[in-house]
Residue frames relative to the residue before (quaternion, step in Angstrom):
aa qw qx qy qz dx dy dz
X 1.0000 0.0000 0.0000 0.0000 0.00 0.00 0.00
X 0.3050 -0.7700 0.5398 0.1504 3.48 -1.06 0.93
X 0.1740 -0.8080 0.5585 0.0704 3.57 -0.66 0.96
X 0.2349 -0.8506 0.4633 0.0819 3.70 -0.41 1.11
X 0.8067 0.1347 0.0051 0.5753 3.64 1.12 -0.41
X 0.6655 -0.4771 0.4133 0.3982 3.46 -1.32 0.35
X 0.6606 0.5108 -0.2834 0.4715 3.62 0.98 -0.98
X 0.6205 0.5025 -0.3347 0.5005 3.58 1.05 -0.68
X 0.6766 0.4793 -0.3510 0.4350 3.67 0.81 -0.61
X 0.6262 0.5211 -0.3385 0.4710 3.55 1.20 -0.73
X 0.5887 0.5727 -0.3353 0.4615 3.62 1.13 -0.75
X 0.6810 0.5080 -0.3046 0.4305 3.41 0.81 -1.15
X 0.6399 0.5030 -0.3281 0.4794 3.75 1.06 -0.90
X 0.6489 0.5074 -0.3531 0.4436 3.60 0.74 -0.89
X 0.6685 0.4486 -0.3278 0.4944 3.74 0.87 -0.95
X 0.6217 0.5697 -0.3692 0.3907 3.64 0.82 -0.67
X 0.6374 0.5303 -0.3045 0.4688 3.56 1.12 -0.98
X 0.6174 0.5611 -0.3890 0.3908 3.68 0.91 -0.55
X 0.7500 0.4340 -0.2016 0.4566 3.64 1.12 -0.56
X 0.4620 0.6970 -0.4205 0.3520 3.44 1.47 0.16
X 0.1264 -0.7140 0.6739 0.1415 3.52 -1.22 0.48
X 0.3370 -0.7526 0.5354 0.1828 3.63 -0.76 0.96
X 0.5198 -0.2382 -0.8204 0.0103 1.32 -2.06 1.57
X 0.1538 -0.7795 0.6046 0.0568 3.52 -1.15 0.59
X 0.0963 -0.7737 0.6249 0.0405 3.50 -1.15 0.72
X 0.0524 -0.7991 0.5988 0.0086 3.48 -0.87 1.15
X 0.1892 -0.7645 0.6118 0.0733 3.55 -0.85 1.11
X 0.1850 -0.7961 0.5757 0.0240 3.58 -0.73 1.35
X 0.0353 -0.8059 0.5906 -0.0219 3.56 -0.56 1.01
X 0.5024 0.6373 -0.5126 0.2804 3.58 -0.87 0.92
X 0.6554 -0.5400 0.3595 0.3867 3.54 -1.32 0.31
X 0.6733 -0.4545 0.3678 0.4525 3.56 -1.29 0.28
X 0.8699 0.2081 -0.1874 0.4060 3.51 -1.14 0.85
X 0.5006 0.6670 -0.4394 0.3339 3.61 1.30 0.36
X 0.7079 -0.4985 0.2747 0.4182 3.68 1.20 -0.03
X 0.3116 0.7636 -0.5098 0.2450 3.60 1.26 0.29
X 0.7401 0.4275 -0.2681 0.4446 3.53 0.77 -0.80
X 0.5327 0.5971 -0.3410 0.4934 3.51 1.40 -0.56
X 0.6698 0.4386 -0.3349 0.4969 3.58 0.84 -0.83
X 0.7306 0.4375 -0.3361 0.4022 3.54 0.65 -0.70
X 0.5125 0.5900 -0.3832 0.4924 3.59 1.30 -0.08
X 0.6212 0.4843 -0.2864 0.5454 3.65 1.09 -0.93
X 0.6355 0.5284 -0.3119 0.4687 3.63 0.75 -0.92
X 0.6909 0.4777 -0.2748 0.4679 3.54 0.77 -0.91
X 0.6304 0.5162 -0.3148 0.4869 3.56 0.94 -0.85
X 0.6637 0.5248 -0.2719 0.4584 3.62 1.04 -0.81
X 0.6932 0.4621 -0.2574 0.4896 3.45 1.17 -0.65
X 0.5280 -0.6690 0.3486 0.3900 3.56 1.43 -0.28
X 0.2634 0.7461 -0.5338 0.2983 3.56 1.36 0.63
X 0.2081 -0.7981 0.5515 0.1245 3.68 -0.69 0.88
X 0.6848 0.5066 -0.3264 0.4097 3.64 0.99 -0.26
X 0.5622 -0.5965 0.3892 0.4203 3.63 -0.80 0.40
X 0.2768 -0.7693 0.5671 0.1001 3.54 -1.11 0.98
X 0.0899 -0.8044 0.5854 -0.0475 3.58 -0.59 1.22
X 0.6102 -0.5437 0.4282 0.3856 3.54 -1.29 0.43
X 0.3481 -0.7450 0.5435 0.1688 3.47 -0.99 0.98
X 0.1597 0.8635 -0.4621 0.1237 3.57 1.25 0.57
X 0.8013 0.3051 -0.1180 0.5009 3.46 0.92 -1.02
X 0.6908 0.4218 -0.2695 0.5217 3.61 1.34 -0.28
X 0.4079 -0.7321 0.4142 0.3552 3.66 1.43 -0.25
X 0.8282 -0.0507 0.0051 0.5582 3.56 0.93 -0.71
X 0.0430 -0.7587 0.6472 0.0607 3.57 -1.25 0.49
X 0.2561 -0.7839 0.5615 0.0676 3.39 -1.35 0.81
X 0.0813 -0.8366 0.5392 -0.0523 3.50 -0.71 1.06
X 0.3041 -0.7759 0.5220 0.1816 3.59 -0.53 0.97
X 0.0072 -0.7684 0.6390 0.0331 3.56 -1.14 0.57
X 0.7451 -0.4582 0.2169 0.4334 3.67 -1.00 0.42
X 0.8068 0.2018 -0.1601 0.5318 3.67 0.93 -0.71
X 0.8516 0.0065 -0.0392 0.5227 3.61 0.94 0.43
X 0.5281 -0.6213 0.4810 0.3221 3.61 -1.02 -0.63
X 0.2685 -0.6976 0.6448 0.1599 3.47 -1.19 0.90
X 0.0333 -0.7651 0.6421 0.0350 3.60 -1.06 0.97
X 0.1609 -0.8241 0.5431 0.0060 3.43 -0.78 1.15
X 0.0266 0.8073 -0.5893 0.0193 3.55 -0.43 1.04
X 0.1077 -0.7278 0.6768 0.0244 3.41 -1.52 0.82
X 0.1759 -0.8485 0.4984 0.0281 3.52 -0.51 1.20
X 0.2890 0.8273 -0.4378 0.2009 3.38 1.63 0.07
X 0.7764 0.4045 -0.1999 0.4400 3.68 0.71 -0.99
X 0.6384 0.5291 -0.3408 0.4432 3.65 1.26 0.03
X 0.3737 -0.6887 0.5875 0.2021 3.49 -0.95 1.07
X 0.7592 0.0431 -0.0112 0.6493 3.71 1.08 -0.71
X 0.4588 -0.7243 0.4584 0.2340 3.48 -0.74 1.16
X 0.1153 -0.8847 0.4441 0.0827 3.64 1.27 -0.43
X 0.8250 -0.0941 0.0231 0.5568 3.66 -0.54 -0.94
X 0.5650 0.5840 -0.4109 0.4134 3.72 1.16 -0.19
X 0.5024 0.6252 -0.4038 0.4400 3.56 1.33 -0.26
X 0.6593 0.5447 -0.2410 0.4587 3.54 1.18 -1.19
X 0.6415 0.5238 -0.2832 0.4836 3.49 1.12 -0.88
X 0.6453 0.4924 -0.3308 0.4813 3.55 0.84 -0.90
X 0.6732 0.4963 -0.3378 0.4317 3.61 0.71 -0.85
X 0.6736 0.4514 -0.3254 0.4864 3.59 0.87 -0.71
X 0.5897 0.5676 -0.3571 0.4501 3.70 1.01 -0.65
X 0.6856 0.5651 -0.2600 0.3783 3.50 0.89 -1.12
X 0.6920 0.4440 -0.2731 0.4994 3.53 1.37 -0.41
X 0.4580 0.6428 -0.4755 0.3883 3.68 1.20 0.00
X 0.4891 -0.7344 0.4100 0.2308 3.43 -0.92 1.06
X 0.7830 0.3109 -0.1656 0.5126 3.64 0.95 -0.86
X 0.4585 0.7177 -0.4060 0.3314 3.53 0.95 0.74
X 0.1564 -0.6880 0.6931 0.1476 3.61 -1.23 0.47
X 0.1235 -0.7814 0.6115 0.0142 3.61 -0.69 1.24
X 0.0436 -0.7538 0.6554 0.0147 3.54 -0.76 1.01
X 0.0473 -0.8237 0.5649 0.0120 3.54 -0.92 1.13
X 0.1299 -0.7833 0.6041 0.0679 3.60 -0.77 0.96
X 0.8426 0.0828 -0.0894 0.5245 3.56 -1.06 0.76
X 0.2409 0.8280 -0.4313 0.2655 3.39 1.00 1.12
X 0.2085 0.8154 -0.5143 0.1649 3.63 1.28 0.40
X 0.7596 0.4332 -0.2350 0.4244 3.59 0.71 -1.00
X 0.7562 0.3620 -0.2040 0.5055 3.62 1.39 -0.10
X 0.2543 0.8389 -0.4380 0.1993 3.33 1.71 0.14
X 0.6741 0.5455 -0.2913 0.4038 3.60 1.04 -1.01
X 0.6042 0.5705 -0.3362 0.4432 3.45 1.36 -0.30
X 0.6398 0.5768 -0.3270 0.3886 3.47 1.02 -0.77
X 0.4734 -0.6770 0.4566 0.3301 3.59 -0.87 0.82
X 0.6407 -0.5575 0.4017 0.3426 3.62 -1.35 0.50
X 0.6274 0.5452 -0.2788 0.4810 3.60 1.32 -0.54
X 0.4707 0.6978 -0.4705 0.2649 3.58 1.18 -0.08
X 0.4155 -0.6396 0.5386 0.3581 3.58 -1.31 0.23
X 0.0942 -0.7965 0.5933 0.0687 3.56 -0.88 0.90
X 0.0539 -0.7902 0.6098 -0.0301 3.55 -0.72 1.26
X 0.1711 -0.7452 0.6426 0.0496 3.53 -0.96 1.09
X 0.0869 -0.7920 0.6038 0.0239 3.64 -0.74 1.10
X 0.0757 -0.8039 0.5898 -0.0142 3.41 -0.71 1.19
X 0.3951 -0.7093 0.5392 0.2236 3.54 -1.09 0.82
X 0.2948 -0.7799 0.5343 0.1394 3.58 -0.77 0.95
X 0.6283 -0.5063 0.3812 0.4513 3.71 -0.99 0.41
X 0.7096 0.4584 -0.2893 0.4502 3.70 0.72 -0.73
X 0.6365 -0.5647 0.3768 0.3661 3.68 1.13 -0.03
X 0.5775 0.5381 -0.4101 0.4569 3.54 1.33 -0.10
X 0.3914 -0.6971 0.5404 0.2625 3.47 -1.31 0.09
X 0.2432 -0.7204 0.6298 0.1589 3.69 -1.17 0.55
X 0.1304 -0.7743 0.6150 0.0721 3.51 -0.81 0.98
X 0.0458 -0.7901 0.6112 -0.0118 3.64 -0.73 1.09
X 0.1301 -0.8304 0.5411 0.0251 3.41 -0.77 1.10
């Protein structure tokens, strides 16, 4: 799928949320700045999150309530070793009414369930994005 703007990425995230069954795990793969957090903001809007969604790049994880559960957004980019965050992720993955989004999860991929949604976002030369699932 080709995404041509930030608004289109937000829309994609909102629409993606409409088809999720809880619990859900979404693994986002892509370089810095391709739109992983923008997708997550749209996803959050589609789930009914009312607070602003920001990148957890410096905090590693952020939690957002929505009417039927919780969105937990992880970003392992700045960690050489996930350490205790690996344990937190493992606990979060078994919570029943949770949507878990993982960015830069290479070191924790083995914890993610096989039934996860895997989205790879690539930046095209013309500035658009390509989403491969």
